[in-house]
C-alpha positions as CSV (number, residue, x, y, z in Angstrom):
1,M,-5.4,-24.5,-3.6
2,T,-7.4,-21.4,-2.9
3,A,-6.4,-18.6,-0.6
4,A,-9.1,-19.7,1.8
5,T,-7.3,-23.1,2.3
6,V,-3.9,-21.7,2.9
7,S,-2.9,-21.4,6.5
8,L,-0.1,-18.9,7.4
9,T,0.2,-19.7,11.1
10,G,3.1,-21.1,13.0
11,H,6.2,-21.9,10.9
12,A,4.8,-20.1,7.8
13,A,5.0,-16.7,9.4
14,P,8.8,-16.2,8.7
15,Y,8.2,-17.2,5.1
16,L,5.5,-14.6,4.7
17,A,7.7,-11.9,6.3
18,A,10.5,-12.8,3.8
19,V,8.1,-12.6,0.9
20,L,6.8,-9.1,2.1
21,A,10.4,-7.9,2.5
22,A,11.4,-9.1,-1.0
23,L,8.7,-7.1,-2.8
24,D,10.0,-4.3,-4.9
25,C,7.4,-1.9,-3.7
26,G,6.3,-0.2,-0.5
27,V,4.0,-2.3,1.6
28,I,1.5,-1.5,4.4
29,L,-0.3,-4.6,5.8
30,S,-3.1,-4.0,8.4
31,D,-5.1,-6.4,10.4
32,G,-8.8,-6.8,10.9
33,A,-8.8,-4.1,13.6
34,G,-7.2,-1.6,11.3
35,R,-3.8,-1.8,13.0
36,V,-0.6,-1.9,10.9
37,I,1.2,-5.2,11.3
38,H,3.9,-4.7,8.7
39,V,5.5,-1.7,6.9
40,G,8.0,-2.5,4.1
41,A,11.3,-0.7,4.1
42,Q,10.8,0.4,0.5
43,L,7.9,2.6,1.6
44,A,10.3,5.2,2.9
45,D,12.0,5.4,-0.5
46,L,8.6,6.4,-2.1
47,L,6.8,8.4,0.6
48,G,9.5,9.8,2.8
49,P,10.3,8.8,6.4
50,V,7.8,6.4,7.9
51,P,7.9,6.4,11.7
52,P,9.6,3.3,13.1
53,A,6.7,2.9,15.4
54,A,4.2,2.7,12.5
55,V,3.6,-1.0,13.3
56,G,0.9,-1.0,15.9
57,L,-0.6,2.3,14.8
58,R,-4.0,2.5,13.0
59,R,-3.8,2.3,9.2
60,D,-5.6,5.6,8.9
61,E,-3.0,7.4,11.1
62,V,-0.1,6.0,9.0
63,L,-1.9,7.0,5.7
64,R,-2.5,10.5,7.0
65,R,1.2,10.8,7.7
66,C,2.0,9.5,4.2
67,A,-0.4,12.1,2.7
68,D,2.0,14.8,3.8
69,H,4.5,13.6,1.2
70,V,2.1,13.3,-1.7
71,D,1.7,16.2,-4.1
72,D,-2.1,16.0,-3.8
73,G,-2.6,14.8,-0.2
74,A,-6.3,15.5,-0.3
75,A,-6.9,13.2,-3.2
76,F,-4.8,10.6,-1.5
77,L,-7.0,10.8,1.6
78,R,-10.2,10.8,-0.4
79,A,-9.1,7.6,-2.2
80,A,-8.4,5.9,1.2
81,G,-11.9,6.9,2.4
82,L,-10.4,9.0,5.1
83,E,-11.8,12.4,4.2
84,S,-15.4,11.2,4.1
85,M,-14.9,8.6,6.9
86,R,-16.5,6.0,4.6
87,P,-14.8,2.7,4.1
88,A,-12.5,2.4,1.1
89,P,-13.8,0.1,-1.6
90,G,-12.7,-3.5,-1.6
91,A,-9.9,-2.8,-4.0
92,F,-8.7,0.3,-5.9
93,A,-5.6,1.6,-7.7
94,I,-4.6,5.2,-8.2
95,D,-1.5,6.9,-9.5
96,L,0.0,9.5,-7.2
97,V,2.6,12.2,-8.0
98,I,5.3,12.3,-5.4
99,R,8.2,14.6,-6.0
100,S,7.9,14.3,-9.8
101,R,7.6,10.5,-9.6
102,I,4.5,8.5,-10.4
103,V,3.6,6.0,-7.7
104,R,0.8,3.5,-8.2
105,W,-1.1,2.8,-5.0
106,T,-3.0,-0.4,-5.0
107,S,-5.1,-1.2,-2.0
108,T,-7.0,-4.5,-1.5
109,R,-9.2,-5.7,1.2
110,I,-8.0,-9.2,2.4
111,A,-9.7,-11.7,4.6
112,L,-7.7,-12.4,7.7
113,P,-8.4,-14.6,10.7
114,D,-9.3,-11.5,12.8
115,G,-11.5,-9.9,10.1
116,D,-10.9,-7.9,6.9
117,G,-7.5,-6.3,6.7
118,R,-5.9,-4.3,3.9
119,L,-2.8,-4.8,1.8
120,D,-1.5,-1.4,0.4
121,L,1.2,-1.6,-2.2
122,F,3.1,1.5,-3.5
123,R,5.1,1.0,-6.7
124,D,7.1,3.5,-8.6
125,V,5.8,3.4,-12.2
126,T,7.5,6.6,-13.4
127,L,9.7,4.9,-16.1
128,E,6.7,2.7,-17.2
129,D,4.5,5.8,-17.6
130,R,7.2,7.8,-19.5
131,G,7.8,4.8,-21.8
132,R,4.1,4.7,-22.6
133,R,4.0,8.4,-23.4
134,D,7.2,8.2,-25.5
135,T,5.9,5.3,-27.6
136,V,4.4,6.3,-30.9
137,P,1.9,3.8,-32.4
138,A,3.2,2.0,-35.6
139,R,1.3,2.7,-38.8
């Protein structure tokens, strides 16, 4: 079954909400109009307080507020395509430094019934990154 054949209308909506809530990363899901339709609770753990009224705001507004908590907010905004006002690429992943933690931001354009939305995932990879740096190749 391909993604195009899956329908998440009606009774499937609560299941999707449960899946999004169970993810071990921060989530921002926006619809085809660029409005945020879901913000995962874990996002606040990574980026600081997210306004409770973020759902319904434009994605770019929420990302601009998140940029205030990133060590290099300008790079964050450039990656999102907000500084140049050009659309972000279909998918990208960058590592951000946030209060001495490394957070991998993955953003993917997704086809939704009302147009192309975006799924933004923010995952703390600090321990993974430190493990890679501490590993010495075997000889």
